[in-house]
N, C-alpha and C positions, 0 to 999 in steps of 0.2 A: 632255613632261612626264609622267612615270609614276609612279603611286602604288601602294603595296602597303599594304593594310589587312589584318590578321590579328586575327581576333575569335574569342576562346574564351569558351564559355559551358558552365558546368558546374554540376550540382545534384546534391543528395543526398537520400536518403530514409531515414527510421529508422523501423521497425516495432516498436512495443511492445504487448504484450497482457496482459491481466489478466481474471480472473473474480471476482466478488464475489456474495455472495447471502445470504439469510435463510432459516431454518427457522422456521416457525410452527406454533403448536399451537392449534387452534380452541377447545379447552377452556378457554383463558384469557380474561380480558377484553382488550379492543382494546390497551391500553398494555403489557400483560404477554404478548401473543401471541407475540412474537418470542422463540425459544428459544435459537438460534444464529445468529451472524453470521460470515461467513468471507471472506477476501480472499487471493488468491494471483496473483502475477505481476509486472509491472513497475509501478513507482510514481516519480513525480518527486519527488525532495527538494526541500523548500520552501527551505531555507537557501541552496542552491547551484544548484539546477536540475539537478542529476545524476540519471541514472536508476539506480534500485536495484531489487533483487529483494526482494519483501516476501511474507511468509506471515503471516496474522493469524487467529486463532481466538478468538471470545468465545462461551462456552459457559455459559449461565445455569444449566442444570439440574445441570451438574457443578461449578459454581463455578470456572471456568477461564478464564484469560486468557493466552494465547500469541502472542507476535510475534517473528519473527526477520526481520532486515533484513541482506541481503547485497550487498556491492559488486558490481556486475554485470562490472566490468572485471577486478578482481583475485580475486574470490571470498572475500575477507575477510568475516567477520561483523561488521557494525557495531554491531548491537544484537540482544541476546537477553533476552527478559523472558518468564518463565514463572511464574506466581503465582496464588493464588485471585483470583477476579473481586472478591470482597468487599474485599480488600486493594489493588486497583488503583485508587487515587483520587488526583485532583490531577493527571491527565494530559489532554492535548489540551484539549477545550473545557471541562473541569471545572476547569481550573487557575484560581488566584485571579489577579485583574487589579488 
């Protein structure tokens, strides 16, 4: 009696990177100290778990909000928003529930 067992094991790994940061001005009180926030790199979309390229800039001194989200696979722009920060309300954690 002879038995032949074939076992195949495979695995994959994905590497995603991003950088985010804040620029602070010590002349302002603690809650207003952050003057700019930025994010650039890979980010996982919550709705379907797909990885996207994201660039975001929040600049309080220049009243600017800019965000560009691009599909990593196709290169298509999924979202482009560039507006005064003072007009950017009702998004993210600021949405009414």
